[in-house]
VEXDREN-2710 file (C-alpha; in Angstrom, 1 decimal):
% VEXDREN-2710
k/r/px/py/pz
1/MET/14.4/63.4/-7.2
2/PRO/16.3/63.5/-4.1
3/PRO/17.6/66.9/-3.1
4/PHE/21.2/66.5/-4.3
5/PRO/23.1/69.9/-5.1
6/SER/23.3/70.3/-9.0
7/SER/27.0/71.1/-8.5
8/LEU/28.0/67.6/-7.5
9/SER/29.5/65.2/-10.0
10/PRO/27.6/62.2/-10.7
11/ALA/30.1/60.0/-8.7
12/SER/29.7/62.1/-5.6
13/ARG/26.0/62.0/-6.0
14/ARG/26.1/58.3/-6.0
15/MET/28.2/58.0/-2.8
16/ARG/26.6/61.0/-0.9
17/PRO/23.7/60.2/1.3
18/ASP/20.5/62.5/1.6
19/ARG/21.1/65.0/4.2
20/ARG/17.8/64.2/5.7
21/LEU/19.1/60.8/6.8
22/GLY/21.7/62.4/9.1
23/ARG/24.9/60.7/9.8
24/LEU/25.1/56.9/8.6
25/ASN/26.5/54.4/11.1
26/PRO/29.1/52.0/9.8
27/ALA/26.5/49.2/8.9
28/GLU/24.5/51.7/6.9
29/ARG/27.5/53.2/5.3
30/LEU/28.3/49.6/4.1
31/LEU/24.9/49.2/2.7
32/TRP/24.9/52.6/1.1
33/GLU/28.1/51.9/-0.7
34/ALA/27.1/48.3/-1.8
35/TYR/23.7/49.4/-3.3
36/PRO/24.9/50.8/-6.7
37/THR/26.3/47.3/-7.7
38/GLY/23.6/45.3/-5.6
39/ALA/26.4/43.6/-3.6
40/TRP/25.6/41.7/-0.3
41/VAL/26.2/43.2/3.0
42/ASP/26.6/40.5/5.6
43/LEU/26.7/41.5/9.2
44/ARG/26.4/38.0/10.6
45/THR/29.0/36.7/13.0
46/GLY/28.9/33.1/12.0
47/ASP/27.5/31.8/15.3
48/PRO/24.0/30.5/14.6
49/ALA/22.9/31.1/18.1
50/VAL/24.0/34.7/18.1
51/ASP/22.7/35.3/14.5
52/ASP/19.2/34.0/15.3
53/PRO/16.8/36.9/14.2
54/ALA/14.7/36.0/17.3
55/ASN/17.5/37.6/19.4
56/GLY/17.8/40.6/17.2
57/ALA/17.0/42.9/20.1
58/SER/20.4/42.3/21.6
59/TRP/22.2/43.1/18.5
60/GLY/24.4/46.2/18.8
61/PRO/24.7/49.4/16.5
62/GLU/27.2/47.7/14.4
63/ARG/24.3/45.5/13.1
64/THR/21.6/48.1/13.1
65/VAL/20.2/49.7/10.1
66/ARG/17.3/52.4/10.1
67/ALA/14.4/51.5/7.9
68/GLU/14.4/55.0/6.5
69/VAL/17.9/54.3/5.0
70/LEU/16.4/51.2/3.2
71/THR/13.5/53.3/2.0
72/ALA/15.8/56.1/0.7
73/LEU/17.8/53.5/-1.3
74/LEU/14.8/51.7/-2.6
75/LEU/13.3/54.9/-3.7
76/GLY/16.4/56.1/-5.7
77/ALA/18.5/58.2/-3.1
78/GLN/21.5/56.5/-4.4
79/GLU/22.3/56.1/-8.3
80/ALA/23.5/52.9/-9.9
81/GLU/26.9/52.5/-11.3
82/PRO/26.9/52.1/-15.1
83/GLY/26.8/48.5/-16.3
84/THR/25.6/47.2/-12.9
85/THR/22.2/46.2/-11.4
86/PRO/21.5/48.1/-8.1
87/GLY/19.6/46.5/-5.3
88/VAL/19.4/46.1/-1.5
89/ARG/20.9/42.7/-0.3
90/LEU/21.4/42.7/3.6
91/ALA/21.9/39.8/5.9
92/GLY/21.9/39.7/9.7
93/ALA/20.7/43.2/10.3
94/ARG/18.4/44.6/13.0
95/ILE/16.1/47.1/11.0
96/THR/14.8/49.8/13.2
97/GLY/11.6/51.7/12.5
98/PRO/8.8/50.9/10.2
99/LEU/9.7/50.1/6.6
100/ASP/7.2/52.3/4.7
101/LEU/7.1/51.7/0.9
102/SER/3.3/52.5/0.6
103/ASP/2.1/54.0/-2.7
104/ALA/5.8/53.9/-3.8
105/THR/7.2/52.7/-7.2
106/VAL/10.2/50.4/-6.5
107/THR/12.4/49.7/-9.5
108/VAL/15.1/47.5/-7.7
109/LYS/14.9/44.1/-5.8
110/LEU/15.0/43.9/-2.0
111/HIS/16.5/40.7/-0.4
112/LEU/16.8/40.5/3.4
113/LEU/18.3/37.3/4.9
114/ASN/18.3/36.6/8.7
115/CYS/17.2/40.0/9.7
116/ALA/15.2/41.2/12.6
117/ILE/12.3/43.6/11.5
118/PRO/10.1/44.1/14.7
119/ASP/8.2/47.1/13.1
120/THR/5.7/47.0/10.3
121/VAL/6.8/46.4/6.8
122/ASP/4.3/48.4/4.5
123/PHE/4.0/48.4/0.7
124/THR/0.4/49.0/0.5
125/ASP/-0.7/50.3/-3.0
126/ALA/3.0/50.1/-4.1
127/THR/4.5/48.7/-7.3
128/THR/7.7/46.8/-6.7
129/ARG/10.1/44.5/-8.1
130/GLY/10.8/41.0/-6.4
131/MET/11.0/41.1/-2.5
132/ARG/12.5/38.4/-0.3
133/PHE/12.4/38.0/3.4
134/ARG/14.2/34.7/4.1
135/GLY/14.6/33.5/7.7
136/CYS/13.6/36.9/9.2
137/ALA/11.8/37.8/12.4
138/MET/9.2/40.3/11.5
139/GLY/6.2/42.1/12.7
140/ARG/3.3/42.9/10.7
141/VAL/3.5/42.9/6.8
142/ARG/0.9/45.0/4.8
143/GLY/0.8/44.9/1.0
144/ALA/-2.8/45.5/0.3
145/ARG/-3.5/46.3/-3.5
146/SER/0.3/46.2/-4.2
147/THR/1.8/44.8/-7.4
148/VAL/4.9/42.7/-7.0
149/ASP/6.7/42.2/-10.3
150/GLY/8.5/39.0/-9.4
151/LEU/8.9/36.8/-6.3
152/LEU/7.5/37.6/-2.9
153/GLU/9.1/35.2/-0.5
154/PHE/8.9/34.8/3.3
155/ASP/10.5/31.4/3.5
156/GLY/11.6/30.4/7.0
157/SER/10.6/33.7/8.5
158/ALA/8.3/34.5/11.5
159/VAL/5.7/37.0/10.5
160/GLY/3.1/38.7/12.9
161/GLY/0.3/39.2/10.5
162/LEU/0.3/39.3/6.6
163/ARG/-2.1/41.4/4.7
164/LEU/-2.2/41.0/0.8
165/ASP/-5.8/41.6/-0.1
166/ASN/-6.2/42.5/-3.7
167/ALA/-2.5/42.3/-4.4
168/HIS/-1.0/41.0/-7.6
169/ILE/2.1/38.8/-7.7
170/THR/3.5/38.1/-11.0
171/GLY/6.0/35.4/-9.9
172/GLN/5.9/32.9/-7.0
173/PHE/4.4/33.6/-3.6
174/ARG/6.5/31.6/-1.0
175/LEU/5.7/30.9/2.6
176/ALA/7.6/27.6/3.0
177/GLY/8.4/26.8/6.5
178/THR/7.1/30.3/7.6
179/ARG/5.7/30.8/11.1
180/LEU/2.6/33.0/10.7
181/ALA/0.4/34.5/13.4
182/PRO/-2.2/37.3/13.6
183/PRO/-1.0/40.8/14.4
184/GLU/0.0/41.3/18.0
185/GLN/-2.3/43.4/20.1
186/GLY/-0.1/46.5/19.9
187/ASN/0.5/46.1/16.1
188/ARG/-3.1/45.9/14.9
189/THR/-4.8/48.6/12.9
190/PRO/-7.1/50.5/15.3
191/VAL/-10.7/50.8/14.3
192/GLY/-10.3/54.6/14.2
193/GLY/-6.8/54.3/12.4
194/PRO/-7.8/55.0/8.9
195/PRO/-9.7/58.5/8.3
196/GLN/-13.3/58.0/8.3
197/ASP/-16.3/59.9/7.1
198/ILE/-17.7/61.3/10.4
199/THR/-21.1/61.4/8.9
200/HIS/-21.1/57.8/8.1
201/PRO/-18.9/55.9/10.7
202/PHE/-18.1/52.2/10.3
203/THR/-20.5/49.7/11.9
204/GLU/-19.0/46.8/13.6
205/GLU/-20.0/44.7/10.4
206/GLU/-18.2/47.1/8.2
207/VAL/-15.1/47.1/10.4
208/ARG/-15.0/43.3/10.1
209/ARG/-15.5/43.2/6.4
210/ARG/-12.9/45.9/5.6
211/GLY/-10.3/44.0/7.5
212/HIS/-9.7/46.5/10.4
213/ASP/-10.7/43.7/12.9
214/ARG/-8.4/40.7/11.8
215/TYR/-7.8/39.1/15.2
216/GLN/-8.4/35.6/14.1
217/TRP/-6.5/35.9/10.7
218/ALA/-2.9/35.2/10.2
219/LEU/-3.2/35.8/6.5
220/TRP/-5.8/38.2/5.1
221/ALA/-5.5/37.8/1.3
222/GLY/-9.0/38.2/-0.3
223/GLY/-8.7/38.8/-4.0
224/LEU/-5.0/38.0/-4.1
225/THR/-3.7/36.9/-7.6
226/VAL/-0.6/35.0/-8.0
227/ASP/0.5/34.2/-11.5
228/GLY/3.4/31.8/-10.4
229/GLY/2.8/28.9/-7.8
230/ALA/1.9/29.7/-4.3
231/PHE/4.2/27.5/-2.2
232/LEU/3.1/27.3/1.5
233/ARG/4.6/24.0/2.4
234/ARG/5.4/23.4/6.0
235/LEU/3.7/26.7/6.8
236/ASN/2.9/26.9/10.6
237/ALA/0.1/29.3/11.1
238/THR/-1.7/30.2/14.3
239/GLY/-4.7/31.8/13.0
240/GLY/-6.6/31.4/9.8
241/LEU/-5.8/32.0/6.2
242/ARG/-8.4/34.1/4.6
243/MET/-8.3/33.9/0.8
244/VAL/-11.8/34.7/-0.4
245/GLY/-11.8/35.3/-4.2
246/ALA/-8.0/34.6/-4.5
247/LYS/-6.6/33.3/-7.8
248/PHE/-3.5/30.9/-7.9
249/HIS/-2.8/30.4/-11.7
250/GLY/0.2/28.3/-10.7
251/GLY/-1.5/26.3/-8.1
252/LEU/-1.6/26.4/-4.3
253/TYR/0.4/24.0/-2.3
254/LEU/0.2/23.5/1.4
255/GLN/1.7/20.0/1.9
256/GLU/2.8/19.4/5.5
257/ALA/1.4/22.8/6.6
258/SER/-0.2/23.2/9.9
259/ILE/-3.1/25.7/10.6
260/THR/-4.6/26.4/13.9
261/ALA/-7.7/28.5/13.8
262/THR/-8.4/31.2/16.4
263/ASP/-11.5/32.7/17.6
264/PRO/-12.6/36.2/16.9
265/GLY/-10.8/37.4/19.9
266/GLY/-7.4/35.9/18.8
267/SER/-7.2/32.9/21.1
268/PRO/-6.5/29.5/19.6
269/ALA/-9.6/27.5/18.9
270/THR/-10.4/24.8/21.5
271/GLU/-10.2/21.1/20.7
272/PRO/-13.0/19.6/18.6
273/ALA/-16.1/18.8/20.8
274/ALA/-18.8/16.2/20.2
275/GLU/-20.9/16.8/17.2
276/PRO/-24.4/18.3/17.8
277/ALA/-27.3/16.0/18.2
278/THR/-29.1/17.6/15.2
279/ALA/-27.7/19.6/12.3
280/PRO/-29.5/22.1/10.0
281/ALA/-30.4/20.7/6.6
282/ALA/-28.4/22.3/3.6
283/GLY/-30.1/25.3/2.3
284/SER/-32.4/25.6/5.3
285/ALA/-33.1/28.8/7.1
286/ALA/-30.8/27.6/9.9
287/GLU/-27.8/27.4/7.6
288/PRO/-26.7/30.9/7.5
289/ALA/-26.7/31.1/11.3
290/ALA/-24.6/28.0/11.3
291/GLU/-22.2/29.4/9.0
292/SER/-21.6/32.7/10.7
293/ALA/-18.1/33.5/11.9
294/ALA/-19.4/34.0/15.4
295/THR/-20.2/30.3/15.7
296/ARG/-17.5/28.7/13.6
297/VAL/-13.7/29.1/13.6
298/TYR/-11.9/28.7/10.2
299/ALA/-8.5/27.4/9.5
300/VAL/-8.9/28.3/5.8
301/TYR/-11.7/30.6/4.6
302/ALA/-11.3/30.8/0.7
303/ASP/-14.8/31.0/-0.9
304/PHE/-14.7/31.4/-4.8
305/LEU/-10.9/30.5/-4.9
306/GLU/-9.5/29.8/-8.3
307/ALA/-6.4/27.6/-8.7
308/SER/-4.9/25.3/-11.3
309/ALA/-4.4/22.8/-8.4
310/ALA/-4.8/22.8/-4.7
311/GLU/-2.8/20.5/-2.5
312/PHE/-4.0/20.2/1.2
313/SER/-2.2/16.9/1.5
314/ALA/0.9/14.9/2.7
315/GLY/0.5/15.7/6.3
316/PHE/-1.6/19.0/6.0
317/THR/-3.2/19.6/9.4
318/ALA/-6.0/22.0/10.2
319/ALA/-7.7/22.6/13.5
320/GLY/-10.7/24.5/12.4
321/THR/-12.9/24.5/9.3
322/VAL/-11.5/24.4/5.8
323/ARG/-13.9/26.3/3.7
324/LEU/-13.8/26.4/-0.2
325/ARG/-17.5/27.1/-1.0
326/GLY/-17.9/28.0/-4.6
327/ALA/-14.1/27.4/-5.4
328/ARG/-12.9/26.5/-9.0
329/ILE/-10.1/24.1/-9.2
330/ASN/-9.0/23.3/-12.8
331/GLY/-7.0/20.4/-11.7
332/VAL/-6.5/18.3/-8.5
333/LEU/-7.9/19.2/-5.1
334/SER/-6.3/16.9/-2.6
335/PHE/-6.7/16.1/1.0
336/ASP/-4.8/12.9/0.8
337/GLN/-3.0/12.0/4.2
338/ALA/-4.5/15.1/5.7
339/VAL/-5.5/15.6/9.3
340/LEU/-8.9/17.8/9.6
341/LYS/-10.4/18.6/13.0
342/ALA/-13.2/20.9/13.8
343/PRO/-15.8/21.1/16.4
344/ASP/-18.7/21.0/14.0
345/ARG/-17.7/21.1/10.4
346/SER/-14.3/20.1/9.1
347/LEU/-14.7/20.6/5.4
348/HIS/-17.1/22.9/3.6
349/LEU/-16.7/22.2/-0.2
350/SER/-20.3/23.0/-1.4
351/HIS/-21.0/24.7/-4.8
352/MET/-17.6/23.9/-6.0
353/GLN/-16.2/22.9/-9.4
354/VAL/-13.2/20.7/-9.4
355/ASP/-11.6/18.2/-12.0
356/GLU/-10.6/15.8/-9.3
357/LEU/-11.2/15.5/-5.7
358/ILE/-8.9/13.3/-3.6
359/LEU/-10.6/12.9/-0.3
360/LYS/-8.5/10.4/1.7
361/PRO/-7.3/12.0/5.0
362/VAL/-5.8/9.9/7.7
363/GLU/-7.9/11.5/10.4
364/ILE/-11.1/13.6/10.3
365/GLU/-13.4/15.1/13.0
366/GLY/-16.4/17.2/12.1
367/GLU/-18.9/17.0/9.2
368/ILE/-18.3/17.4/5.4
369/ASN/-20.5/19.5/3.2
370/LEU/-20.3/18.5/-0.6
371/SER/-23.7/19.8/-1.5
372/TYR/-24.1/21.2/-5.0
373/SER/-20.6/20.6/-6.1
374/ARG/-19.6/19.4/-9.6
375/ILE/-16.7/17.0/-9.4
376/GLY/-15.1/15.4/-12.4
377/VAL/-13.3/12.3/-10.6
378/LEU/-14.1/11.7/-6.9
379/MET/-11.4/9.5/-5.3
380/ASP/-12.3/8.6/-1.8
381/ARG/-12.7/5.9/0.9
382/LEU/-15.3/5.1/3.4
383/SER/-13.1/6.0/6.5
384/ALA/-12.5/9.5/5.0
385/TYR/-16.1/10.4/5.9
386/PRO/-17.5/11.3/9.4
387/ASP/-20.9/10.5/10.5
388/HIS/-22.5/13.6/8.9
389/VAL/-22.0/14.3/5.1
390/HIS/-24.0/16.7/3.2
391/LEU/-24.4/15.3/-0.4
392/ASN/-27.7/16.8/-1.7
393/GLY/-26.9/18.3/-5.2
394/LEU/-23.5/16.7/-5.6
395/THR/-22.8/15.5/-9.1
396/TYR/-19.7/13.6/-10.3
397/GLU/-18.7/11.9/-13.6
398/ALA/-16.6/9.0/-12.0
399/LEU/-15.9/7.5/-8.8
400/ARG/-12.6/5.8/-7.8
401/GLY/-11.9/3.7/-4.7
402/PRO/-12.4/0.2/-3.1
403/TRP/-16.1/0.7/-2.3
404/THR/-18.8/-1.9/-2.4
405/VAL/-22.5/-1.0/-3.2
406/ALA/-23.4/-1.5/0.5
407/GLU/-20.7/1.1/1.6
408/ARG/-21.8/3.6/-1.0
409/LEU/-25.4/3.2/0.3
410/SER/-24.3/3.8/3.8
411/TRP/-22.4/6.9/2.5
412/LEU/-25.7/8.2/1.2
413/CYS/-27.4/7.7/4.5
414/ARG/-25.2/10.0/6.3
415/ASP/-26.8/13.2/5.2
416/PRO/-28.1/14.9/8.4
417/GLY/-30.8/16.4/6.3
418/GLY/-32.6/13.0/6.0
419/TYR/-33.8/11.5/2.8
420/ARG/-32.9/13.2/-0.4
421/PRO/-33.6/11.5/-3.8
422/GLN/-30.8/13.2/-5.8
423/PRO/-27.8/11.5/-4.3
424/TYR/-29.3/8.1/-4.9
425/GLU/-30.3/9.0/-8.6
426/GLN/-26.7/10.3/-9.1
427/LEU/-25.1/7.1/-7.7
428/ALA/-27.5/4.9/-9.9
429/ALA/-26.8/7.0/-12.9
430/TRP/-22.9/6.4/-12.4
431/TYR/-23.5/2.7/-12.1
432/ARG/-25.4/2.6/-15.3
433/ARG/-22.8/4.5/-17.1
434/ILE/-20.2/1.9/-16.3
435/GLY/-22.5/-1.0/-17.2
436/HIS/-23.5/-2.1/-13.7
437/GLU/-27.3/-2.2/-14.2
438/PRO/-27.8/-4.6/-11.2
439/ASP/-26.0/-2.3/-8.9
440/ALA/-28.0/0.7/-10.2
441/ARG/-31.3/-1.2/-9.4
442/ARG/-30.0/-1.9/-6.0
443/VAL/-29.4/1.7/-5.3
444/LEU/-32.8/2.8/-6.6
445/LEU/-34.5/0.3/-4.5
446/ALA/-32.7/1.8/-1.5
447/LYS/-33.9/5.1/-2.5
448/GLN/-37.6/3.9/-2.5
449/ARG/-37.1/2.3/1.0
450/GLU/-35.6/5.5/2.4
451/ARG/-38.4/7.5/0.8
452/ARG/-41.0/5.2/2.4
453/ALA/-40.1/6.6/5.8
454/THR/-41.3/10.2/4.7
455/LEU/-44.7/9.0/3.6
456/ARG/-48.0/8.8/5.6
457/PRO/-49.3/5.6/7.0
458/THR/-51.1/4.5/3.9
459/GLY/-48.3/5.3/1.6
460/ARG/-46.0/3.4/4.0
461/LEU/-48.3/0.4/3.9
462/TRP/-48.6/0.4/0.1
463/GLY/-44.9/0.9/-0.2
464/ARG/-44.1/-2.2/2.0
465/LEU/-46.6/-4.2/-0.1
466/LEU/-44.8/-3.2/-3.3
467/ASP/-41.5/-3.9/-1.7
468/SER/-42.5/-7.3/-0.6
469/ALA/-44.1/-8.1/-3.9
470/VAL/-41.8/-6.9/-6.5
471/GLY/-39.1/-4.8/-4.8
472/TYR/-40.8/-1.6/-6.1
473/GLY/-40.4/-3.0/-9.6
474/TYR/-36.6/-3.3/-9.4
475/ARG/-37.1/-7.1/-8.5
476/PRO/-39.8/-8.3/-11.0
477/TRP/-38.7/-11.9/-10.4
478/MET/-40.2/-11.8/-7.0
479/ALA/-43.6/-11.6/-8.5
480/GLY/-42.8/-14.7/-10.3
481/LEU/-41.7/-16.3/-7.2
482/TRP/-44.9/-15.4/-5.3
483/ALA/-47.0/-16.7/-8.1
484/ALA/-45.2/-20.1/-8.3
485/VAL/-45.6/-20.3/-4.5
486/LEU/-49.3/-19.6/-4.6
487/LEU/-49.8/-21.8/-7.7
488/VAL/-48.2/-24.8/-6.0
489/ALA/-50.3/-24.3/-2.8
490/GLY/-53.6/-23.9/-4.6
491/THR/-52.7/-26.9/-6.8
492/VAL/-52.1/-29.2/-3.8
493/VAL/-55.0/-27.9/-1.8
494/PHE/-57.6/-28.1/-4.6
495/SER/-56.3/-31.6/-5.6
496/ALA/-57.0/-32.7/-2.1
497/VAL/-60.3/-30.9/-1.6
498/PRO/-61.7/-30.3/-5.2
499/PRO/-64.3/-27.7/-5.6
500/ALA/-68.0/-28.6/-6.5
501/GLN/-69.2/-28.2/-10.2
502/ILE/-71.7/-25.3/-10.4
503/ASP/-73.8/-26.9/-13.3
504/PRO/-73.8/-30.6/-12.9
505/GLY/-75.4/-31.1/-16.3
506/GLU/-72.3/-29.7/-18.0
507/VAL/-69.6/-32.2/-18.7
508/ARG/-66.2/-30.8/-17.5
509/ASN/-62.9/-32.3/-16.3
510/PHE/-61.5/-30.7/-13.3
511/ASN/-57.7/-29.8/-13.3
512/ALA/-56.4/-28.3/-9.9
513/PHE/-53.4/-26.5/-11.6
514/VAL/-55.6/-24.9/-14.3
515/TYR/-58.3/-23.8/-11.7
516/THR/-55.6/-22.2/-9.4
517/LEU/-54.0/-20.6/-12.4
518/ASP/-57.4/-19.1/-13.5
519/LEU/-57.9/-17.7/-10.0
520/LEU/-54.5/-16.0/-9.9
521/VAL/-55.1/-14.2/-13.3
522/PRO/-57.0/-11.1/-12.8
523/VAL/-59.3/-11.8/-15.7
524/SER/-60.6/-15.3/-16.1
525/VAL/-58.9/-17.1/-19.1
526/PHE/-59.8/-20.7/-18.8
527/GLU/-63.4/-20.1/-17.6
528/GLN/-62.7/-22.2/-14.5
529/ARG/-64.0/-19.8/-11.9
530/GLY/-67.6/-19.9/-13.3
531/ALA/-67.7/-23.7/-13.6
532/TRP/-66.4/-24.7/-10.1
533/GLU/-67.2/-23.4/-6.7
534/PRO/-64.7/-24.0/-3.7
535/VAL/-66.2/-25.8/-0.7
536/GLY/-65.5/-25.2/3.0
537/TRP/-62.4/-23.5/4.1
538/THR/-61.0/-23.6/0.6
539/ARG/-63.2/-20.7/-0.2
540/TRP/-60.7/-18.5/1.8
541/LEU/-57.8/-19.9/-0.3
542/ALA/-59.6/-19.0/-3.5
543/TRP/-60.4/-15.5/-2.4
544/THR/-56.7/-15.1/-1.4
545/LEU/-55.7/-16.3/-4.7
546/VAL/-57.9/-13.9/-6.5
547/ALA/-56.8/-11.0/-4.2
548/SER/-53.0/-12.0/-4.7
549/GLY/-53.4/-11.9/-8.4
550/TRP/-54.8/-8.4/-8.5
551/ILE/-52.1/-7.2/-6.0
552/LEU/-49.3/-8.9/-8.1
553/ALA/-50.5/-7.5/-11.4
554/THR/-50.9/-3.9/-9.8
555/ALA/-47.4/-4.1/-8.3
556/LEU/-46.0/-5.3/-11.6
557/ILE/-47.6/-2.4/-13.3
558/ALA/-46.6/0.2/-10.9
559/GLY/-43.0/-1.1/-10.8
560/ALA/-42.7/-1.2/-14.5
561/ALA/-44.0/2.3/-14.7
562/ARG/-41.5/3.5/-12.2
563/VAL/-38.5/1.6/-13.8
564/LEU/-39.6/2.7/-17.5
565/ARG/-40.1/6.4/-16.3
566/PRO/-37.5/8.8/-17.8
567/SER/-34.8/9.8/-15.2
568/SER/-35.7/13.4/-15.7
569/ALA/-39.3/12.8/-14.4
570/PRO/-40.1/14.0/-10.8
END
């Protein structure tokens, strides 16, 4: 309770400021008198150039309100009039001093319009009603672990660093048209700022994990929960958005947003460079090093994010990696008409679960990682992919887009980790589900040809033989073609140069076609081999026919075993 004398009437208590505030200036007096009814106090002149909050430093005392006056009103220093709803609604004011609401319980709404707030706004660990900062020029905003019962809005404002880790917003979260940047050098939490245990001082890694060193992040919002929609359309951020484990029950919308990542020192990331000559395989020992913040700058870092929908589309631009590893999207995740650029990896979408992924950016630089993600519907196009795409472990229920089988096979060949069997088996299974069995066989044939390059010389030789003979069993008609060619050749040759009869006393009629067929069949059926002996150079043809018969039979058996083997077999 504010220290009002008990002898004052309720009306006097409503109008009399706390003595600790000192004398109120005219602007503060207007705000104090307007608070009980929640009326607007508009200090703007009507001249857009003069009223621009960016010029707030030039505003005089007639437009100046101390932050401590706002704090006192929000914490109950002034009573409401019966039958009215109190609140702070202020336009065109310069707020001096830090607005400190940390650990407080605020039961009225705060609405600031076109105000200049150069110092920190702090509602860390507070419980508040809705707060709106529209078209304001602001310093740093700190709201870690806060609960905002209603709307939290920064539409059209310029904010020098926004911290909302583990906050809970029951309404909408709005950053539409906001200009967001990391905290300025003089407005960052120093490493030694919060009290520390002198027996266990923070290491550099702990400083980074606790968020005391957020030089590259414009938004630090790990664990943020937003019950309504998060509308970040047309957001312009210099610095990354860190939203690890954030939950957006009403969806996350960043259409037309522009995010420019900065390096750990706070400088804007450089333009994308050429991709490295080699890249580590997904899941290899080199992967953690490649993923470290020291070597990669992030426009969006949102591992394990949960959302009902996520729109990085309609002109969304990211200079830096967009990382959503392990995200859960119970609707559409869209990169339609997006521009994605990064020196090494533009999209990291591994281990994700999403109902539908629309991957149709208008421009992309840097590799994509889709490894081990589970996607309901994948809608994409060939031009959406760079030269390197990690696909191992990716599963999907349906594919949409104007793709040919050849284009899909070229897509599978872009994995920098080299040959992986799973992507081919997944694509073949999809073609089978939609009834395109010939396309499935074509994919599996391509899989065997890619696998052949990983074998030893003997395995590669046998593989080439199987491929030439029967297409690894996926083209059995080739065996019939080879047999027909050999049968015709043998029939013609042995008709011209007939073999000699082994037993002249036995009466037999020679038939070149039957004799050639008997040579081709691995086991003699017509008993022609034992009755006739080829002569001269035709012996080589006979031996070739016998060997070819065995090779074709073996290839057919091996191919049939591969085709008929259950898909779950290794």
